[in-house]
C-alpha positions as CSV (number, residue, x, y, z in Angstrom):
1,M,34.0,-0.3,-17.6
2,S,34.1,-0.1,-21.1
3,P,31.4,-1.7,-23.2
4,M,32.4,-5.8,-24.1
5,D,30.2,-8.1,-26.0
6,T,31.4,-11.1,-24.2
7,S,28.8,-13.5,-25.2
8,K,30.2,-15.6,-28.0
9,M,33.6,-15.6,-26.3
10,S,34.4,-18.8,-24.8
11,Q,34.6,-18.8,-20.8
12,G,38.5,-18.7,-20.0
13,K,38.4,-15.5,-23.0
14,A,35.8,-13.7,-21.4
15,E,37.0,-14.0,-17.8
16,A,40.5,-12.8,-19.3
17,M,39.1,-10.1,-21.0
18,E,37.1,-9.1,-17.9
19,V,39.9,-9.6,-15.7
20,T,42.2,-6.9,-18.0
21,E,39.5,-4.3,-18.2
22,A,38.5,-4.2,-14.9
23,A,42.4,-3.3,-14.2
24,R,42.8,-0.8,-16.7
25,Q,43.0,2.8,-15.6
26,E,39.4,3.7,-16.5
27,T,40.4,7.8,-16.7
28,W,42.7,10.3,-18.2
29,D,42.9,12.2,-15.5
30,N,46.6,14.2,-16.7
31,P,47.7,15.0,-20.5
32,S,49.2,12.3,-22.5
33,F,50.4,13.8,-26.0
34,G,50.3,10.1,-27.4
35,L,47.1,9.9,-26.5
36,E,46.1,13.4,-28.3
37,L,48.0,11.7,-30.9
38,F,45.7,9.3,-31.7
39,M,42.8,11.3,-31.6
40,G,44.0,13.0,-33.7
41,R,45.1,16.1,-31.8
42,Y,48.7,17.2,-32.4
43,R,49.6,19.1,-29.4
44,D,53.2,21.0,-29.6
45,H,52.8,22.4,-26.1
46,L,53.0,18.4,-24.3
47,V,56.5,17.9,-26.7
48,W,57.9,21.5,-26.2
49,P,59.7,22.8,-24.4
50,F,61.7,19.1,-24.8
51,P,61.9,17.6,-20.9
52,R,65.3,19.2,-19.5
53,Q,67.3,18.0,-17.3
54,A,67.3,20.8,-14.3
55,E,71.7,21.3,-14.0
56,E,72.1,20.0,-10.1
57,D,70.4,16.7,-11.4
58,R,72.6,16.2,-14.3
59,R,76.1,17.4,-12.3
60,Q,74.8,14.6,-9.6
61,G,74.3,12.1,-12.7
62,D,77.4,13.0,-13.8
63,E,79.4,12.3,-10.7
64,L,77.7,8.9,-9.9
65,L,78.0,7.8,-13.9
66,A,81.6,8.8,-13.9
67,K,82.1,6.0,-10.5
68,I,80.0,3.2,-12.2
69,E,82.2,3.5,-15.5
70,D,85.0,3.2,-13.3
71,F,83.8,0.5,-11.3
72,L,82.8,-1.4,-14.6
73,K,86.4,-1.4,-16.3
74,K,88.4,-2.6,-13.1
75,H,85.9,-5.0,-11.8
76,V,83.7,-6.3,-14.3
77,D,84.7,-8.4,-16.8
78,A,81.7,-8.8,-19.2
79,D,82.8,-11.5,-20.8
80,A,84.1,-13.9,-18.2
81,I,80.3,-13.2,-16.7
82,D,78.7,-14.3,-20.1
83,R,80.6,-17.5,-20.0
84,D,80.8,-18.5,-16.6
85,Q,77.0,-18.0,-16.5
86,E,77.4,-15.8,-12.7
87,V,78.2,-12.2,-11.8
88,P,80.5,-12.6,-9.0
89,A,79.8,-12.0,-5.3
90,E,82.3,-8.9,-5.6
91,V,80.9,-7.7,-8.8
92,V,77.1,-7.6,-6.6
93,K,79.1,-6.3,-3.4
94,G,80.4,-3.8,-5.7
95,L,77.7,-2.2,-6.8
96,A,76.1,-2.2,-3.2
97,D,78.5,-0.4,-2.1
98,L,77.6,2.4,-4.4
99,G,74.4,2.3,-4.1
100,L,73.2,0.7,-7.1
101,F,70.8,-1.4,-5.5
102,A,69.0,1.6,-4.1
103,M,69.4,3.9,-7.0
104,K,65.5,4.4,-7.0
105,I,64.7,4.3,-3.4
106,P,64.5,7.7,-1.7
107,K,67.2,9.4,0.3
108,Q,65.2,9.4,3.6
109,Y,65.3,5.5,3.6
110,G,68.8,5.0,2.9
111,G,69.0,5.3,-1.4
112,L,70.1,7.7,-3.9
113,G,66.6,9.1,-4.3
114,L,68.0,9.1,-8.2
115,S,65.5,11.0,-10.6
116,Q,64.0,8.8,-13.3
117,V,66.4,10.6,-15.9
118,N,69.6,9.6,-13.7
119,Y,68.4,6.5,-12.9
120,N,68.0,5.6,-16.9
121,R,71.7,7.4,-17.8
122,A,73.1,4.5,-15.2
123,I,71.4,1.4,-16.5
124,A,71.9,2.3,-20.1
125,L,75.6,3.1,-19.5
126,V,75.5,-0.5,-17.6
127,A,73.6,-2.1,-20.0
128,S,76.2,-0.7,-22.7
129,H,79.2,-2.7,-20.7
130,C,77.2,-5.7,-19.3
131,G,73.7,-6.8,-20.4
132,S,73.6,-9.1,-17.3
133,T,74.6,-7.1,-15.0
134,A,71.8,-4.2,-16.2
135,V,69.4,-6.9,-15.2
136,W,70.1,-7.5,-12.1
137,L,70.1,-4.1,-11.2
138,S,66.4,-2.9,-13.3
139,A,64.4,-6.0,-12.5
140,H,65.4,-5.5,-9.1
141,Q,64.1,-1.8,-9.3
142,S,62.2,-1.4,-12.1
143,I,59.3,-3.6,-11.6
144,G,60.4,-5.7,-8.3
145,V,59.8,-4.2,-5.2
146,P,61.1,-0.7,-4.9
147,Q,58.6,0.6,-7.4
148,P,55.3,-1.0,-6.2
149,L,56.4,-0.2,-2.5
150,K,57.0,3.5,-3.3
151,L,53.6,3.9,-5.7
152,F,51.4,1.6,-3.4
153,G,53.2,0.8,0.2
154,T,51.8,2.2,3.3
155,E,54.3,4.0,5.7
156,E,54.9,1.3,7.8
157,Q,56.0,-1.2,4.9
158,K,58.1,1.3,3.4
159,A,60.0,1.9,6.7
160,K,60.3,-1.5,7.0
161,W,61.5,-3.1,3.7
162,L,63.0,-0.2,1.7
163,P,66.2,0.2,3.9
164,A,67.4,-2.9,3.4
165,F,67.8,-2.1,-0.7
166,S,70.1,0.5,0.5
167,K,72.4,-2.5,2.1
168,G,71.9,-4.6,-0.8
169,A,69.2,-6.7,-0.5
170,V,67.8,-7.8,-4.3
171,S,64.1,-7.9,-4.9
172,A,62.0,-9.4,-7.7
173,F,58.7,-9.2,-9.7
174,A,56.9,-12.9,-9.5
175,L,53.4,-12.9,-11.8
176,T,54.3,-15.3,-14.9
177,E,53.8,-19.0,-14.5
178,P,54.4,-22.0,-16.2
179,D,51.0,-21.7,-18.0
180,V,50.3,-18.0,-18.1
181,G,51.9,-15.1,-20.0
182,S,49.8,-12.8,-20.8
183,D,46.1,-14.1,-19.8
184,P,46.0,-13.2,-15.9
185,A,42.4,-14.9,-15.4
186,K,44.4,-18.2,-15.9
187,M,46.2,-17.6,-12.8
188,N,46.8,-20.6,-10.3
189,T,48.6,-18.9,-7.7
190,T,46.8,-18.8,-4.5
191,A,46.9,-16.9,-1.3
192,T,44.4,-18.0,0.7
193,P,43.1,-16.3,4.2
194,V,43.8,-17.8,7.2
195,E,43.5,-17.3,10.9
196,D,40.8,-14.6,11.0
197,G,42.5,-12.8,7.5
198,K,45.2,-12.2,9.8
199,Y,47.3,-14.6,7.6
200,Y,48.1,-15.8,4.2
201,L,48.8,-19.0,2.7
202,I,50.4,-18.8,-0.6
203,N,50.3,-21.7,-2.8
204,G,51.7,-22.0,-6.5
205,Q,54.2,-21.6,-9.2
206,K,56.0,-18.6,-10.5
207,L,58.3,-18.7,-13.9
208,W,61.0,-16.7,-15.6
209,C,61.4,-14.7,-12.3
210,T,64.3,-12.7,-13.1
211,N,66.4,-12.5,-9.9
212,G,63.7,-15.0,-8.3
213,T,66.3,-17.7,-7.3
214,V,69.0,-15.3,-5.2
215,A,66.4,-12.7,-4.0
216,D,65.7,-11.9,-0.5
217,V,61.8,-10.4,-1.2
218,L,59.0,-10.8,-3.8
219,V,56.4,-9.0,-4.8
220,V,54.1,-12.3,-5.5
221,M,50.7,-12.0,-7.6
222,A,48.2,-14.0,-6.4
223,R,44.8,-15.0,-6.7
224,T,42.4,-14.2,-3.6
225,P,39.0,-15.6,-3.0
226,D,37.1,-14.0,-5.9
227,K,34.3,-11.4,-5.3
228,E,30.8,-10.8,-6.9
229,V,31.0,-8.3,-9.1
230,R,27.0,-7.0,-10.8
231,G,25.9,-10.5,-10.0
232,R,29.1,-12.4,-11.3
233,K,31.9,-13.7,-9.5
234,R,35.2,-12.5,-10.7
235,K,38.8,-13.6,-10.3
236,Q,40.4,-11.3,-7.7
237,I,44.9,-10.8,-7.9
238,S,46.5,-9.6,-5.5
239,A,49.7,-8.9,-4.4
240,F,51.9,-9.8,-1.3
241,I,55.6,-9.1,-0.4
242,V,57.1,-11.9,0.6
243,D,60.2,-12.8,2.7
244,T,62.4,-15.3,0.8
245,K,63.2,-16.9,4.1
246,T,59.7,-18.2,4.6
247,P,59.1,-21.7,5.0
248,G,57.7,-23.1,1.9
249,F,59.5,-21.4,-0.6
250,E,61.7,-22.8,-2.7
251,V,63.7,-22.4,-5.8
252,A,63.1,-25.1,-8.1
253,H,65.0,-24.6,-11.0
254,R,67.5,-21.4,-12.7
255,C,66.8,-21.4,-16.1
256,R,69.5,-20.9,-18.9
257,F,69.0,-18.4,-21.7
258,M,70.8,-17.3,-24.9
259,G,71.5,-14.1,-23.7
260,I,72.0,-12.2,-20.7
261,R,73.5,-15.3,-19.4
262,A,73.9,-14.4,-16.5
263,I,70.5,-13.2,-14.8
264,Q,69.6,-15.2,-12.0
265,N,65.8,-16.5,-13.0
266,G,64.1,-19.5,-12.7
267,L,60.8,-21.5,-11.2
268,L,59.7,-20.8,-7.8
269,T,57.4,-22.9,-5.7
270,F,55.0,-21.6,-2.7
271,K,53.8,-24.3,-0.7
272,D,52.0,-23.0,2.4
273,V,53.9,-19.8,2.7
274,K,52.3,-17.3,5.4
275,V,52.2,-14.2,4.7
276,P,50.9,-11.7,7.2
277,R,48.2,-9.6,6.0
278,E,50.4,-6.2,6.7
279,N,52.1,-7.4,3.4
280,L,49.3,-7.0,1.3
281,L,49.7,-4.1,-1.3
282,W,47.1,-2.1,-2.1
283,G,44.7,-4.3,-0.8
284,E,43.0,-7.3,-2.6
285,G,42.1,-7.3,-6.0
286,Q,44.4,-4.5,-6.4
287,G,47.5,-7.0,-7.9
288,L,47.2,-6.3,-11.7
289,K,46.2,-2.8,-11.4
290,L,49.7,-2.3,-9.3
291,A,51.2,-4.6,-12.1
292,L,50.0,-2.5,-15.0
293,V,51.0,1.1,-12.9
294,T,54.3,0.2,-12.0
295,L,54.6,-1.0,-15.4
296,N,53.9,2.4,-16.5
297,T,57.3,3.7,-15.2
298,G,59.2,0.6,-14.8
299,R,59.5,0.4,-18.5
300,L,61.1,3.1,-19.0
301,T,64.3,1.4,-18.1
302,L,64.3,-1.4,-20.9
303,P,64.3,1.5,-23.5
304,A,67.0,3.2,-22.0
305,A,69.6,0.0,-21.9
306,S,68.0,-0.3,-25.6
307,A,69.6,3.0,-26.3
308,G,72.7,2.2,-24.5
309,S,73.2,-0.8,-26.8
310,A,72.0,0.8,-30.0
311,K,75.3,3.7,-29.2
312,M,77.7,1.0,-28.7
313,A,76.6,-0.8,-31.8
314,L,76.8,2.4,-33.5
315,G,79.9,3.3,-32.3
316,M,81.7,-0.2,-33.5
317,S,80.2,-0.3,-36.5
318,R,81.3,3.3,-37.0
319,R,84.8,2.5,-36.5
320,W,84.9,-0.2,-38.0
321,A,84.0,0.9,-41.5
322,A,86.0,3.9,-41.3
323,H,89.4,1.4,-40.9
324,R,88.5,-1.7,-42.4
325,V,89.6,-1.3,-46.5
326,Q,88.3,-3.3,-48.9
327,W,88.3,-2.8,-52.9
328,G,91.1,0.4,-52.3
329,E,88.5,2.2,-49.7
330,P,86.9,2.1,-46.4
331,I,83.5,0.4,-46.5
332,G,82.2,3.1,-45.1
333,R,82.3,4.8,-48.4
334,H,80.8,2.0,-50.3
335,D,77.0,2.4,-50.9
336,A,75.6,-0.7,-49.4
337,V,77.3,0.1,-45.6
338,A,76.8,4.0,-46.0
339,Q,72.8,3.3,-46.2
340,K,73.4,1.3,-43.5
341,L,74.9,3.5,-41.1
342,A,72.3,6.4,-42.1
343,V,69.7,4.6,-40.7
344,M,71.5,3.4,-37.9
345,A,72.6,6.6,-36.6
346,A,69.1,8.4,-37.2
347,T,67.4,5.6,-35.8
348,T,70.0,5.7,-32.6
349,F,69.1,9.4,-32.2
350,A,65.7,9.2,-32.4
351,M,65.7,6.1,-30.1
352,E,67.1,8.8,-27.6
353,A,64.7,11.6,-28.3
354,V,62.0,9.1,-27.0
355,V,63.9,7.8,-23.9
356,W,64.7,11.1,-22.2
357,Y,61.5,12.7,-23.2
358,A,59.1,9.8,-21.5
359,S,61.9,10.0,-18.7
360,G,61.3,13.7,-18.5
361,L,57.7,13.5,-18.1
362,A,58.1,10.5,-15.1
363,D,60.1,13.1,-13.5
364,R,58.1,16.2,-14.2
365,K,55.1,14.4,-13.0
366,G,51.6,15.8,-14.0
367,A,51.7,13.4,-17.1
368,D,49.7,10.2,-17.9
369,I,52.7,8.4,-19.6
370,R,51.2,4.9,-19.9
371,L,50.8,5.4,-23.5
372,E,54.5,7.3,-23.7
373,A,56.0,4.3,-21.8
374,A,54.5,1.8,-24.0
375,M,55.3,3.3,-27.2
376,A,59.0,3.5,-26.3
377,K,59.3,0.1,-25.3
378,L,58.2,-1.0,-28.5
379,F,60.2,1.5,-30.8
380,C,63.5,1.1,-28.6
381,S,63.7,-2.3,-28.4
382,E,62.1,-3.2,-32.0
383,N,65.0,-1.0,-33.3
384,A,67.9,-1.8,-30.9
385,W,67.7,-5.6,-32.5
386,K,67.8,-4.2,-35.9
387,I,70.5,-1.8,-35.2
388,V,72.7,-4.7,-33.5
389,D,71.9,-7.1,-36.6
390,E,73.1,-4.2,-38.9
391,A,76.3,-4.0,-36.5
392,V,77.4,-7.9,-37.1
393,Q,76.3,-7.7,-40.5
394,I,78.4,-4.9,-41.4
395,R,81.2,-6.3,-38.9
396,G,81.0,-9.8,-41.4
397,G,82.6,-12.6,-39.8
398,R,84.3,-10.8,-37.0
399,G,80.2,-9.8,-36.1
400,Y,79.5,-13.4,-35.2
401,E,82.6,-13.9,-33.2
402,T,83.0,-14.4,-29.9
403,A,84.8,-11.5,-28.2
404,P,87.6,-13.6,-26.3
405,S,88.2,-14.9,-29.8
406,L,89.3,-11.8,-31.7
407,R,91.4,-10.7,-28.9
408,A,93.0,-14.1,-28.7
409,R,94.1,-13.7,-31.9
410,G,95.3,-10.3,-31.9
411,E,92.1,-8.1,-32.8
412,V,89.7,-5.8,-31.1
413,G,87.3,-7.8,-29.2
414,Y,83.7,-5.9,-30.2
415,P,81.4,-7.7,-28.5
416,L,79.0,-8.0,-31.1
417,E,78.0,-11.6,-30.6
418,R,77.2,-11.3,-27.1
419,M,75.4,-7.8,-27.8
420,M,73.4,-9.7,-30.3
421,R,72.2,-12.5,-27.9
422,D,71.4,-10.1,-25.1
423,N,69.4,-7.8,-27.2
424,R,67.0,-10.4,-28.4
425,I,64.5,-10.8,-25.2
426,N,63.9,-7.3,-25.1
427,T,61.5,-7.6,-27.6
428,I,59.8,-10.6,-25.7
429,I,60.1,-9.1,-21.3
430,E,58.0,-6.9,-20.2
431,G,55.5,-7.0,-22.5
432,A,55.9,-8.7,-26.1
433,S,55.5,-6.3,-29.0
434,E,53.0,-8.3,-30.0
435,I,51.3,-7.1,-26.9
436,M,52.5,-4.1,-26.4
437,R,50.8,-2.8,-29.7
438,L,47.3,-4.9,-28.0
439,F,47.8,-2.7,-24.6
440,I,48.6,0.6,-26.7
441,A,45.5,-0.2,-29.5
442,R,43.5,-0.4,-26.3
443,E,44.6,2.8,-25.0
444,A,44.7,4.7,-27.9
445,L,40.5,3.6,-28.8
446,D,40.0,4.1,-24.7
447,P,38.1,7.6,-26.0
448,H,35.9,6.0,-29.2
449,M,34.9,3.2,-26.5
450,K,33.5,6.1,-24.3
451,A,32.0,7.8,-26.1
452,A,30.4,5.7,-28.8
453,G,29.7,3.3,-25.7
454,T,27.2,0.4,-26.7
455,L,27.1,1.5,-30.1
456,I,30.3,0.0,-30.9
457,N,28.9,-3.1,-29.2
458,P,24.9,-3.3,-29.2
459,K,25.1,-6.0,-27.4
460,A,26.8,-4.6,-24.3
461,A,23.6,-2.5,-23.8
462,K,21.6,-3.0,-21.1
463,G,18.0,-1.5,-22.9
464,P,16.9,0.7,-25.3
465,W,17.5,3.5,-23.3
466,Q,20.8,2.4,-23.0
467,L,21.2,2.4,-26.5
468,A,19.7,5.9,-27.1
469,G,21.7,7.8,-24.5
470,D,24.7,6.2,-26.4
471,A,23.9,7.4,-29.6
472,L,23.0,10.7,-28.7
473,R,26.1,11.1,-26.7
474,A,28.2,9.6,-29.7
475,A,26.4,12.2,-32.0
476,W,27.1,15.3,-30.2
477,F,31.1,14.0,-29.6
478,Y,31.1,12.9,-33.2
479,A,30.1,15.9,-34.8
480,H,32.1,17.7,-33.3
481,W,35.6,16.0,-33.5
482,Y,35.1,13.8,-36.9
483,P,35.0,17.2,-39.3
484,K,37.8,18.9,-37.3
485,R,39.7,15.7,-38.3
486,W,40.3,16.9,-41.9
487,L,41.3,20.1,-41.3
488,P,45.0,21.1,-40.9
489,H,46.2,21.7,-37.6
490,G,46.9,25.8,-37.8
491,L,47.9,28.5,-40.4
492,P,51.3,28.0,-42.5
493,G,53.9,28.4,-40.8
494,T,53.0,27.5,-37.2
495,Y,55.7,25.4,-36.5
496,S,58.4,27.7,-38.5
497,D,60.4,27.4,-34.9
498,Y,61.3,24.5,-35.6
499,G,63.1,25.5,-38.6
500,P,64.5,22.7,-41.0
501,L,62.1,20.5,-39.1
502,A,58.7,22.5,-38.9
503,K,57.9,20.2,-42.3
504,H,58.0,17.3,-40.4
505,V,56.2,18.5,-37.6
506,S,53.3,19.4,-39.5
507,Y,53.3,16.2,-41.6
508,V,52.7,14.7,-37.7
509,S,50.3,17.2,-37.5
510,R,48.4,16.1,-40.4
511,H,49.1,12.9,-40.1
512,S,47.7,12.5,-36.5
513,N,44.7,13.4,-38.1
514,R,45.2,10.5,-41.2
515,L,45.5,8.1,-38.0
516,A,42.7,9.2,-36.5
517,R,40.2,9.2,-39.0
518,N,41.6,5.6,-40.3
519,L,41.0,4.3,-36.4
520,I,37.3,5.5,-36.7
521,H,36.8,4.1,-40.4
522,L,38.4,0.8,-38.6
523,M,35.8,0.5,-35.8
524,A,32.9,1.1,-38.3
525,L,33.7,-1.5,-40.6
526,N,35.0,-4.1,-38.3
527,G,32.2,-3.2,-34.8
528,P,33.5,-5.0,-32.0
529,G,35.3,-7.4,-34.4
530,L,38.3,-5.0,-34.6
531,E,39.9,-6.6,-31.3
532,K,40.3,-9.8,-33.2
533,R,42.2,-8.1,-36.4
534,Q,45.6,-7.7,-34.6
535,A,47.3,-7.1,-37.6
536,V,45.5,-4.2,-38.4
537,L,45.8,-3.3,-35.8
538,G,49.4,-3.7,-35.0
539,R,49.7,-1.3,-38.5
540,A,47.6,1.6,-36.7
541,V,49.9,1.7,-34.1
542,D,53.1,1.1,-36.0
543,V,51.9,4.3,-37.5
544,G,51.1,6.7,-34.4
545,V,54.5,5.1,-32.5
546,E,56.2,6.5,-35.7
547,L,54.7,10.0,-35.8
548,F,55.6,9.8,-31.7
549,A,59.2,9.0,-32.4
550,M,59.4,11.6,-34.8
551,A,57.2,14.5,-32.9
552,C,60.1,13.3,-29.9
553,A,62.9,13.5,-32.7
554,C,61.9,17.3,-33.9
555,S,61.9,18.2,-30.4
556,F,65.1,17.3,-29.0
557,A,67.0,18.4,-32.1
558,R,65.5,21.6,-31.6
559,H,66.4,21.5,-27.8
560,L,70.2,20.3,-28.7
561,A,70.4,23.2,-31.3
562,E,69.3,26.0,-29.1
563,K,70.3,24.9,-25.9
564,E,73.6,22.6,-26.3
565,K,74.4,23.9,-29.6
566,K,74.8,20.9,-31.3
567,P,73.0,22.0,-34.6
568,Q,74.1,18.5,-36.1
569,A,70.9,17.1,-34.0
570,V,68.9,18.7,-36.9
571,D,70.3,16.5,-39.5
572,L,69.9,13.6,-37.8
573,A,66.4,14.3,-36.8
574,D,65.8,15.5,-40.3
575,Q,67.1,12.0,-41.9
576,F,65.1,9.7,-38.9
577,C,61.9,12.1,-40.0
578,R,62.6,10.9,-44.1
579,Q,63.2,7.4,-43.2
580,S,59.9,7.0,-41.0
581,R,57.5,8.8,-43.5
582,A,58.6,6.0,-45.6
583,R,57.3,3.5,-43.0
584,V,54.6,5.5,-41.7
585,A,52.9,5.3,-45.2
586,A,53.1,1.6,-45.7
587,S,51.6,1.2,-43.0
588,F,48.7,3.3,-44.2
589,R,48.7,1.3,-47.1
590,G,48.6,-1.6,-45.3
591,L,45.3,-1.0,-42.9
592,W,43.2,-1.6,-46.4
593,R,45.1,-3.9,-48.9
594,N,46.7,-6.5,-47.0
595,E,46.4,-10.5,-46.9
596,D,45.7,-10.9,-43.4
597,R,42.4,-12.9,-43.8
598,R,43.8,-15.1,-46.2
599,N,47.4,-15.4,-44.0
600,Y,45.1,-16.1,-41.5
601,A,43.1,-19.3,-42.8
602,L,46.8,-20.6,-44.1
603,A,47.7,-20.6,-40.5
604,Q,44.7,-22.4,-39.4
605,Q,45.4,-24.9,-42.0
606,L,49.1,-25.4,-41.1
607,M,48.0,-26.1,-37.5
608,A,45.3,-28.5,-38.2
609,G,48.0,-30.4,-39.8
610,N,47.7,-30.4,-43.6
611,Y,50.5,-28.9,-44.3
612,S,52.6,-31.0,-42.5
613,W,54.5,-33.0,-45.1
614,L,56.6,-29.4,-45.0
615,E,58.1,-30.8,-42.0
616,S,59.2,-34.4,-43.7
617,G,63.0,-34.5,-44.1
618,V,64.3,-33.8,-41.1
619,M,64.9,-35.6,-37.7
620,P,61.3,-36.2,-36.0
621,I,60.8,-33.4,-33.5
622,E,58.3,-35.2,-31.5
623,D,62.1,-36.5,-30.1
624,F,62.6,-33.3,-28.5
625,K,59.7,-34.2,-25.7
626,N,62.8,-36.7,-24.3
């Protein structure tokens, strides 16, 4: 475990940090392009050749997508689903008949056995039509029972549970609680061994469990008895497969939301729910690590869905901008709108590049994608929201009007209003953007935490000998690593195979060095206090994410131009990189010149009530408690 000073933390925060650190994957057994990028080592061979879908796999995907598109057109009324807040039973059955609840289930268990790329293609297509229907499918398969069961289940567990999903059984993932979001140490749901450990009794509540109100099977995270580690008790979080027909399980409330209104999400209660030991996944104390590893691949679905939404919003905007005439010409010829369209198109291309790069790595195996998946989630969810927002702005009042209302008065019913509501959740679920930035920062800094050891935090040293040993190890590491961060990667012309995009690849290479230098400077300046400088860390992460997206966009464009005869892709990648470079420059400036400390101080004054007079002149906020 990496050195960490918890002596000045509250007991709750110390426990949270220790539980989270214990659940991390401590080693990097496979290469990671993202990690290398944060370390100032641009590895072109990890991003080129761009992961290419095999022709047979693509053909199978094309056939399935054609069936899905036909089904969506004929049977899925997205506006009615949004209005009624229900996915009709016949739609659910139709999805099951197509095998869509078993897309990631291996064929030997009756599933479709899709690759990650084809699975993401299917989810992107469904999401572009109906966000609620897409969530039914993705919550079940990306993080629900099938994924962790495939990764960590025994053969007996797989044989027992997986075949049911090919028949339409629905699953859910129960982690969050009313008082527990991203802080697993506060988890209150317990699993108490009984009958000599042959069973567990689960007691507690789970909140915002998507599909939970209709699920046949759940993965439930619960606290098992504490274990002593290095003389201290450490909380143990374990994962259990729970049949919802088990006595004591109850759906206490179905939650209602701004968007994706037809999802089945709710508050679940467990009162002495008796679960046999054979339903324990991966062993006691492995639950949080199971969740994190599951999310490494599971997170890739949300970027795919976000990209699907962005493409729909772009297509609607392009058609409207070419059709709508104001002041004698189409609004797309007016500079203000044209600027928006250019950013939307270039960013949508980059989103596709990021999604298919990360998905391709997941299929290829042999790569550690924890950073790539997290960066894909952050980049795509944030940008999909911006693109949908701009699409609404371009459409004006028609963007704000509902699709049924538009059709009722004879106009084209672009559902941008619904898309905006549906997309807003994507920067929150499966890791809010703020949490994703912290996760990415922690993983990106991991090599430094290991190299510098207790030098970063001397209070974590067990004695002078460990401090001296860590000092020697750090001196050796940084004597080799740090000087290289000031050297260019390769000779002029190194990236000439990228053609017009070579300058951008070279930029990514140079600025990965700059990012790595800045990170070590920030660590040296702030020491263990760096974890509190979340705004600064967020800017550093944003630089890394932009560089990652630029590299993916350039590789994807080169692939499309060379392999699929789409030279226009180079123009899109070029424009994205130009836009991205401006954001990178701003984030670099913000690392050292910012108002973070003053903003933090003002926020504390605000919370203390010193500016409560700002809230006068409106209805009493306390009334909402009633």
